[in-house]
C-alpha positions as CSV (number, residue, x, y, z in Angstrom):
1,X,20.9,-10.8,-22.4
2,X,18.1,-13.3,-22.6
3,X,16.5,-11.8,-19.5
4,X,16.3,-8.3,-20.9
5,X,12.8,-8.7,-22.5
6,X,11.6,-10.2,-19.2
7,X,13.1,-7.4,-17.2
8,X,11.5,-4.8,-19.5
9,X,8.1,-6.5,-19.0
10,X,8.6,-6.4,-15.2
11,X,9.6,-2.8,-15.3
12,X,6.6,-1.9,-17.5
13,X,4.1,-3.8,-15.3
14,X,1.4,-2.2,-13.2
15,X,3.1,-3.5,-10.0
16,X,6.4,-1.9,-10.9
17,X,4.7,1.5,-11.7
18,X,3.0,1.3,-8.3
19,X,6.3,0.6,-6.5
20,X,8.0,3.4,-8.3
21,X,5.2,5.8,-7.2
22,X,5.6,4.6,-3.6
23,X,9.4,5.1,-3.9
24,X,8.8,8.6,-5.3
25,X,6.8,9.6,-2.2
26,X,9.4,8.0,0.1
27,X,12.2,10.1,-1.5
28,X,10.0,13.2,-1.3
29,X,9.5,12.7,2.4
30,X,13.2,12.0,3.0
31,X,14.2,15.2,1.2
32,X,11.6,17.3,3.1
33,X,12.6,15.6,6.4
34,X,16.1,17.0,6.1
35,X,14.9,20.5,7.0
36,X,14.8,22.4,10.3
37,X,15.6,20.4,13.4
38,X,14.1,17.7,15.7
39,X,10.5,18.2,16.5
40,X,9.4,18.3,20.1
41,X,7.7,14.9,19.8
42,X,10.9,13.5,18.1
43,X,12.9,14.6,21.2
44,X,10.4,12.6,23.3
45,X,10.9,9.6,21.1
46,X,14.7,10.1,21.2
47,X,14.7,9.9,25.0
48,X,12.5,6.8,25.0
49,X,14.7,5.1,22.3
50,X,17.6,5.4,24.7
51,X,15.6,3.4,27.3
52,X,13.9,0.5,25.5
53,X,10.8,-0.7,27.4
54,X,7.7,-2.7,26.5
55,X,5.7,0.4,26.9
56,X,5.8,4.1,27.6
57,X,3.3,6.5,29.1
58,X,2.6,8.2,25.7
59,X,2.6,5.2,23.4
60,X,3.4,1.5,23.1
61,X,7.0,0.4,22.2
62,X,7.2,0.1,18.4
63,X,8.0,3.8,17.6
64,X,10.8,3.9,20.2
65,X,12.1,0.5,19.0
66,X,12.3,1.7,15.4
67,X,13.9,5.0,16.5
68,X,16.6,3.0,18.3
69,X,17.3,1.1,15.1
70,X,17.7,4.4,13.3
71,X,20.0,5.7,16.0
72,X,22.2,2.6,15.6
73,X,22.2,2.8,11.8
74,X,22.4,6.6,11.3
75,X,23.4,8.2,14.6
76,X,21.6,11.4,15.3
77,X,21.2,12.4,11.7
78,X,17.9,14.2,11.1
79,X,17.2,12.5,7.9
80,X,18.2,9.1,9.3
81,X,15.9,9.6,12.3
82,X,13.0,10.1,9.8
83,X,14.0,7.3,7.5
84,X,11.4,4.7,8.6
85,X,8.5,7.2,8.6
86,X,9.2,8.1,4.9
87,X,9.3,4.4,4.1
88,X,6.1,3.8,5.9
89,X,4.3,6.4,3.8
90,X,5.7,5.0,0.6
91,X,4.5,1.5,1.6
92,X,1.1,2.9,2.5
93,X,0.7,4.2,-1.1
94,X,1.7,0.8,-2.5
95,X,-0.8,-1.1,-0.3
96,X,-3.6,1.3,-1.3
97,X,-2.9,0.5,-5.0
98,X,-2.8,-3.2,-4.3
99,X,-6.2,-2.9,-2.6
100,X,-7.6,-1.2,-5.7
101,X,-6.2,-4.0,-7.9
102,X,-7.8,-6.7,-5.6
103,X,-11.1,-5.0,-5.9
104,X,-11.0,-5.2,-9.7
105,X,-9.1,-2.1,-10.6
106,X,-6.4,-1.9,-13.3
107,X,-3.3,0.2,-13.6
108,X,-5.1,3.5,-13.6
109,X,-7.1,2.7,-10.5
110,X,-4.0,1.5,-8.7
111,X,-2.0,4.6,-9.4
112,X,-4.8,7.1,-8.8
113,X,-5.7,5.6,-5.5
114,X,-2.1,5.3,-4.4
115,X,-1.5,9.0,-5.4
116,X,-4.7,10.2,-3.8
117,X,-3.9,8.5,-0.5
118,X,-0.5,10.2,-0.4
119,X,-1.5,13.8,-0.8
120,X,-3.6,14.4,2.3
121,X,-2.4,16.9,4.8
122,X,-2.1,14.3,7.6
123,X,0.1,12.0,5.4
124,X,2.3,14.8,4.0
125,X,3.0,15.9,7.6
126,X,3.6,12.5,9.2
127,X,5.9,11.4,6.4
128,X,8.5,14.0,7.2
129,X,9.1,13.6,10.9
130,X,9.5,10.6,13.3
131,X,6.0,10.0,14.7
132,X,3.9,7.0,15.7
133,X,1.2,8.4,13.4
134,X,3.2,7.3,10.3
135,X,3.4,3.7,11.5
136,X,-0.2,3.7,12.8
137,X,-1.2,4.7,9.3
138,X,0.8,1.8,7.8
139,X,-0.6,-0.9,10.1
140,X,-4.2,0.2,9.5
141,X,-3.8,0.2,5.7
142,X,-1.9,-3.2,5.8
143,X,-4.7,-4.7,7.9
144,X,-7.3,-3.3,5.4
145,X,-5.3,-4.8,2.5
146,X,-5.4,-8.2,4.2
147,X,-9.2,-7.8,4.7
148,X,-9.6,-7.1,0.9
149,X,-7.4,-10.0,0.0
150,X,-9.5,-12.2,2.3
151,X,-12.7,-11.1,0.6
152,X,-11.1,-11.5,-2.9
153,X,-9.7,-15.0,-2.3
154,X,-12.0,-16.3,0.3
155,X,-8.8,-17.8,1.9
156,X,-9.3,-17.7,5.6
157,X,-5.5,-17.7,6.2
158,X,-5.5,-14.0,5.6
159,X,-6.9,-13.7,9.2
160,X,-3.3,-14.3,10.3
161,X,-2.1,-11.2,8.4
162,X,-5.1,-9.2,9.8
163,X,-4.2,-10.3,13.3
164,X,-0.5,-9.5,12.9
165,X,-1.0,-6.0,11.6
166,X,-3.7,-5.2,14.2
167,X,-1.3,-6.4,16.8
168,X,1.5,-4.2,15.5
169,X,-1.0,-1.4,15.4
170,X,-1.8,-1.9,19.1
171,X,2.0,-1.9,19.8
172,X,2.2,1.5,18.0
173,X,-0.9,3.5,18.9
174,X,-4.0,2.4,20.9
175,X,-6.5,4.1,18.5
176,X,-6.4,1.1,16.3
177,X,-8.8,-0.4,18.9
178,X,-11.5,1.6,17.0
179,X,-10.5,0.0,13.8
180,X,-10.5,-3.5,15.3
181,X,-14.0,-2.8,16.8
182,X,-15.2,-1.6,13.4
183,X,-13.9,-4.7,11.7
184,X,-15.8,-6.8,14.2
185,X,-18.9,-4.7,13.6
186,X,-18.5,-5.1,9.8
187,X,-18.2,-8.9,10.2
188,X,-21.5,-9.0,12.2
189,X,-23.3,-6.7,9.8
190,X,-22.4,-8.6,6.7
191,X,-22.5,-12.3,5.5
192,X,-18.8,-12.3,6.6
193,X,-20.1,-13.3,10.0
194,X,-19.4,-16.9,9.0
195,X,-15.8,-16.0,9.6
196,X,-16.5,-16.3,13.3
197,X,-16.7,-20.1,12.8
198,X,-13.3,-20.3,11.1
199,X,-10.4,-21.5,13.2
200,X,-8.2,-19.1,11.2
201,X,-10.2,-16.1,12.6
202,X,-9.5,-17.2,16.1
203,X,-5.8,-17.8,15.2
204,X,-5.7,-14.2,14.1
205,X,-7.2,-13.0,17.3
206,X,-4.7,-15.2,19.2
207,X,-1.8,-13.7,17.2
208,X,-3.0,-10.2,18.0
209,X,-3.1,-11.0,21.7
210,X,0.3,-12.6,21.6
211,X,1.9,-9.6,20.0
212,X,0.2,-7.2,22.4
213,X,0.9,-9.3,25.6
214,X,4.2,-7.7,26.5
215,X,2.7,-4.2,26.5
216,X,-0.3,-5.3,28.5
217,X,2.1,-6.8,31.1
218,X,4.0,-3.5,31.1
219,X,0.8,-1.5,31.6
220,X,-0.2,-3.9,34.4
221,X,3.1,-3.4,36.1
222,X,2.8,0.4,35.8
223,X,-0.9,0.6,36.9
224,X,-2.1,1.2,33.4
225,X,-0.5,4.6,33.4
226,X,-1.3,5.2,29.7
227,X,-5.0,5.4,30.6
228,X,-4.4,8.2,33.0
229,X,-2.3,10.0,30.3
230,X,-5.1,9.5,27.7
231,X,-7.7,11.0,30.1
232,X,-5.5,14.0,30.8
233,X,-4.6,14.6,27.1
234,X,-8.2,14.1,26.0
235,X,-9.5,16.7,28.6
236,X,-6.8,19.1,27.4
237,X,-7.8,18.6,23.7
238,X,-11.5,19.2,24.5
239,X,-10.6,22.3,26.6
240,X,-8.5,23.7,23.8
241,X,-11.0,23.0,21.1
242,X,-8.8,20.5,19.3
243,X,-11.7,18.0,18.9
244,X,-14.0,20.6,17.3
245,X,-15.1,20.4,13.7
246,X,-14.1,16.7,13.5
247,X,-16.4,15.9,10.6
248,X,-15.7,19.1,8.6
249,X,-12.0,18.6,8.9
250,X,-12.2,15.2,7.2
251,X,-13.0,17.0,3.9
252,X,-10.3,19.7,3.8
253,X,-7.6,18.9,6.3
254,X,-7.3,15.1,6.8
255,X,-7.8,14.1,3.2
256,X,-7.0,16.4,0.2
257,X,-10.1,18.2,-0.9
258,X,-9.6,17.0,-4.5
259,X,-9.6,13.4,-3.3
260,X,-13.0,13.8,-1.5
261,X,-15.1,12.8,-4.6
262,X,-13.0,9.6,-4.9
263,X,-13.5,8.4,-1.4
264,X,-17.2,9.4,-1.5
265,X,-17.5,7.3,-4.7
266,X,-15.9,4.5,-2.7
267,X,-18.6,4.8,-0.1
268,X,-21.3,4.9,-2.8
269,X,-19.9,1.8,-4.4
270,X,-19.7,-0.1,-1.2
271,X,-23.2,0.6,0.0
272,X,-25.3,1.6,-3.0
273,X,-24.0,-0.6,-5.8
274,X,-24.8,-4.3,-6.0
275,X,-21.3,-5.1,-7.2
276,X,-20.0,-3.5,-4.0
277,X,-21.8,-5.9,-1.7
278,X,-18.8,-8.2,-1.7
279,X,-16.6,-5.5,-0.2
280,X,-19.2,-3.9,2.0
281,X,-17.4,-4.8,5.2
282,X,-14.8,-2.1,4.1
283,X,-17.6,0.5,4.2
284,X,-18.8,-0.5,7.6
285,X,-15.2,-0.5,8.9
286,X,-15.0,3.2,7.9
287,X,-18.4,4.3,9.1
288,X,-18.2,2.5,12.5
289,X,-14.8,4.0,13.1
290,X,-16.1,7.4,12.2
291,X,-19.1,7.2,14.5
292,X,-17.0,5.9,17.4
293,X,-14.4,8.6,17.1
294,X,-17.1,11.3,16.9
295,X,-18.8,9.8,19.9
296,X,-15.7,10.0,22.1
297,X,-14.7,13.3,20.5
298,X,-11.4,12.1,19.1
299,X,-8.9,14.3,17.2
300,X,-9.7,14.6,13.5
301,X,-6.4,13.0,12.3
302,X,-7.3,9.7,14.2
303,X,-9.4,8.8,11.2
304,X,-6.8,9.5,8.5
305,X,-5.7,5.8,8.2
306,X,-9.3,4.8,7.2
307,X,-9.3,6.7,3.9
308,X,-7.0,4.7,1.7
309,X,-9.3,1.7,1.6
310,X,-12.2,4.0,0.5
311,X,-10.0,5.6,-2.1
312,X,-9.0,2.2,-3.4
313,X,-12.7,1.2,-3.7
314,X,-13.6,4.5,-5.4
315,X,-10.8,4.2,-7.9
316,X,-11.6,0.6,-8.8
317,X,-15.3,1.4,-9.3
318,X,-14.7,4.6,-11.2
319,X,-12.4,2.8,-13.6
320,X,-15.0,0.2,-14.3
321,X,-17.6,3.0,-14.9
322,X,-15.2,4.9,-17.2
323,X,-14.6,1.8,-19.3
324,X,-18.3,1.7,-20.2
325,X,-18.4,5.2,-21.6
326,X,-17.6,6.1,-25.3
327,X,-14.0,6.6,-26.1
328,X,-14.1,10.4,-26.4
329,X,-15.6,10.7,-23.0
330,X,-13.0,8.3,-21.6
331,X,-10.1,10.5,-22.9
332,X,-11.7,13.6,-21.5
333,X,-12.5,12.1,-18.1
334,X,-9.1,10.5,-17.8
335,X,-7.3,13.8,-17.8
336,X,-9.6,15.5,-15.3
337,X,-8.9,13.4,-12.1
338,X,-5.1,13.4,-12.7
339,X,-5.0,17.2,-13.2
340,X,-7.1,17.7,-10.1
341,X,-4.9,15.4,-8.0
342,X,-1.7,16.9,-9.2
343,X,-2.8,20.5,-8.5
344,X,-4.4,19.5,-5.2
345,X,-1.2,17.6,-4.2
346,X,1.0,20.6,-5.0
347,X,-1.2,23.0,-3.1
348,X,-1.2,20.9,0.1
349,X,2.5,20.1,-0.3
350,X,3.2,23.8,-0.4
351,X,1.2,24.3,2.8
352,X,2.4,21.3,4.7
353,X,5.8,19.9,3.5
354,X,8.7,21.5,5.5
355,X,10.6,23.0,2.6
356,X,10.3,26.8,3.1
357,X,13.2,28.9,4.5
358,X,12.7,29.6,8.2
359,X,11.0,33.0,8.8
360,X,10.1,33.5,5.2
361,X,6.5,34.5,4.4
362,X,6.0,31.0,3.0
363,X,7.3,29.4,6.2
364,X,5.0,31.6,8.4
365,X,2.1,30.4,6.3
366,X,3.2,26.8,6.7
367,X,3.7,27.2,10.5
368,X,0.3,28.9,10.8
369,X,-1.3,26.0,8.9
370,X,0.3,23.2,10.8
371,X,1.2,24.9,14.2
372,X,4.2,22.5,14.3
373,X,7.3,23.8,12.6
374,X,8.2,26.3,15.2
375,X,8.6,23.3,17.5
376,X,11.6,22.3,15.5
377,X,13.5,25.5,16.2
378,X,15.8,26.4,19.1
379,X,16.6,23.0,20.7
380,X,20.4,23.1,20.1
381,X,20.5,26.6,21.5
382,X,18.6,25.5,24.6
383,X,21.2,22.8,25.4
384,X,24.0,25.3,24.8
385,X,22.4,27.8,27.1
386,X,22.0,25.2,29.9
387,X,25.6,24.2,29.4
388,X,26.8,27.9,29.8
389,X,24.8,28.1,33.0
390,X,26.4,24.9,34.3
391,X,29.8,26.3,33.4
392,X,29.1,29.5,35.3
393,X,28.5,27.6,38.6
394,X,31.3,27.2,41.2
395,X,33.3,24.1,40.5
396,X,32.1,22.4,43.7
397,X,28.4,22.8,42.6
398,X,29.0,21.3,39.1
399,X,29.7,17.9,40.5
400,X,26.2,17.6,42.0
401,X,24.2,19.6,39.5
402,X,21.1,18.3,37.8
403,X,19.0,19.6,34.9
404,X,15.2,19.6,35.5
405,X,13.0,20.1,32.4
406,X,9.4,21.1,32.5
407,X,8.5,19.4,29.2
408,X,9.6,16.3,27.4
409,X,10.8,18.4,24.5
410,X,13.2,20.3,26.7
411,X,14.3,17.1,28.4
412,X,14.9,15.5,25.1
413,X,16.9,18.5,23.8
414,X,19.2,18.3,26.9
415,X,19.6,14.6,26.4
416,X,20.3,14.9,22.7
417,X,22.3,18.0,22.3
418,X,23.7,18.2,25.8
419,X,25.9,15.2,25.4
420,X,28.6,17.2,23.6
421,X,28.7,19.5,26.6
422,X,28.8,16.7,29.2
423,X,25.4,17.7,30.6
424,X,23.8,15.1,32.8
425,X,20.6,13.4,31.6
426,X,17.6,15.7,32.2
427,X,15.0,14.8,34.9
428,X,11.4,15.7,34.5
429,X,8.0,14.8,36.0
430,X,6.4,14.5,32.6
431,X,5.2,11.2,31.2
432,X,7.9,8.4,31.1
433,X,10.6,10.7,32.4
434,X,8.9,10.6,35.8
435,X,9.3,6.8,35.8
436,X,13.1,7.1,35.3
437,X,13.4,9.0,38.6
438,X,15.8,11.8,39.6
439,X,19.1,10.0,39.8
440,X,21.3,8.6,42.6
441,X,22.5,10.6,44.3
442,X,19.9,13.3,43.9
443,X,21.1,16.7,42.6
444,X,22.0,19.4,45.2
445,X,21.9,22.2,42.7
446,X,19.3,22.2,39.9
447,X,19.3,24.1,36.6
448,X,15.6,24.4,35.7
449,X,14.3,25.1,32.2
450,X,10.7,25.2,31.1
451,X,9.1,26.4,34.3
452,X,7.4,29.5,35.6
453,X,8.8,31.2,38.7
454,X,5.7,30.3,40.8
455,X,6.1,26.6,40.0
456,X,9.8,26.6,41.0
457,X,9.1,28.6,44.2
458,X,6.8,25.8,45.4
459,X,9.7,23.3,44.9
460,X,12.8,25.2,46.0
461,X,13.6,27.7,48.7
462,X,15.9,29.6,46.4
463,X,15.9,30.2,42.6
464,X,17.6,32.8,40.5
465,X,17.4,33.6,36.8
466,X,20.6,32.6,35.1
467,X,19.9,33.0,31.4
468,X,17.2,33.5,28.7
469,X,16.6,31.0,25.9
470,X,17.1,32.2,22.4
471,X,17.5,31.1,18.8
472,X,19.0,32.8,15.8
473,X,15.7,33.1,14.0
474,X,13.8,34.8,16.9
475,X,11.1,32.1,16.5
476,X,8.8,31.5,19.4
477,X,8.8,27.8,20.1
478,X,5.3,26.9,21.3
479,X,6.6,24.2,23.6
480,X,8.7,26.8,25.4
481,X,6.4,29.8,25.0
482,X,6.8,32.3,27.8
483,X,8.9,29.8,29.9
484,X,12.1,31.1,28.3
485,X,14.1,31.7,31.5
486,X,16.8,29.3,32.8
487,X,17.1,29.2,36.6
488,X,19.6,27.9,39.1
489,X,17.8,26.5,42.1
490,X,18.7,25.0,45.4
491,X,17.4,24.0,48.8
492,X,14.6,21.7,47.8
493,X,11.7,22.2,50.2
494,X,10.9,18.4,50.6
495,X,13.2,15.4,50.6
496,X,13.6,14.2,47.0
497,X,11.7,10.9,47.5
498,X,8.7,12.7,49.0
499,X,8.8,15.5,46.4
500,X,9.0,13.0,43.5
501,X,5.9,11.2,44.6
502,X,3.8,14.2,43.7
503,X,5.8,15.5,40.7
504,X,4.2,13.3,38.1
505,X,2.2,15.0,35.3
506,X,1.2,14.4,31.7
507,X,1.6,16.3,28.5
């Protein structure tokens, strides 16, 4: 009873309000994440989670490691597999609000910045499916929060936190290298260059290297295969125009358009206001990352994790400016940003969050906007079709049958959904699947899915169409596309070891 007033004070505090907002976004993503099915990229992660390594062709090990924990805790539940990504987005909102407070903002700045950072298209999308992008976002924001706390407190021990989160970022997605380079550039361009003389700075660097070392060793053992994958994917993205309109997309696709004035205000505060000089390294961290990504023609969403720190700066400065205005103006201007953010958040959520019934007009708009949700349809039916083809084979052939998949999505679908049918683990030449080989003994009869006839004819002397992939919605899954036939193939033209040497490809 004596603790109830204290409890009420805690619950009414700014920090409690911020955590409740973060929890609200986590719950929202969990609910949205229960829709449809596993995404093609989630099936890739599922396959990797079954074989824990210190690295994979597509990404470092953290995402697969967290997915493995989810599989242990929740099995193959769709919501369970997306549990940590929803938490990551909620924590990102909290850390953004804490940055605003560290830069002098009060309750209003904390909540506005946290909300604004959570309603961008990139965040809405990554919070509702298992992706390295969600954790990449969290580590960038956590490292930025440590930088802000370092600047606020002048306590050099915060370099340990910065080093730890950058290390975790490297173990999640290599694009945090741009953020680390921008941080170094910001140090050199501001009076913070004195940090280079601090032993804590070098301890932070050492901590980053210690965290990253296992993946570097894995890359060395595998001839830095991820570099080859990145070159291949980057060339594909350039060819398909996915790197076009990088700068324009930052204003209407990566961040919510209604939040643009807030992060622009953050840039103005950091570079044009004398009181922003203390935090100017944050501005340089954004600008250098922006310029570097534009120079290498990166994808537009690579910059998404850099906006929360600008939103925090803009909210903190705007709150200070608002406090200097007459009371009537304060009341009027207080309503405007919240109404804009709420409307903007609802509009983007309607376009991006996976909540519409499949094949409804709303769903078609969402899929046309994201180009992603069709890739969550049809995977259980794929595994069932492959199993039916296997069951149609002569009994003698079933003992030596293998399933070859053209894409990691198809391979992951066979690995996930095919277990109830007793299907063997899929083999594939794509990415990390190629490193896992073709099994011992090698298959004599192959059920092939995700290939064109011309591709299979170069591999096997005989192939016959055995089935056509389908799904109850009639949705065309972009991963499968026009490769919707299932084949039974035999008489491989080269011995398996010789064929496998040349079967590696990236996607």
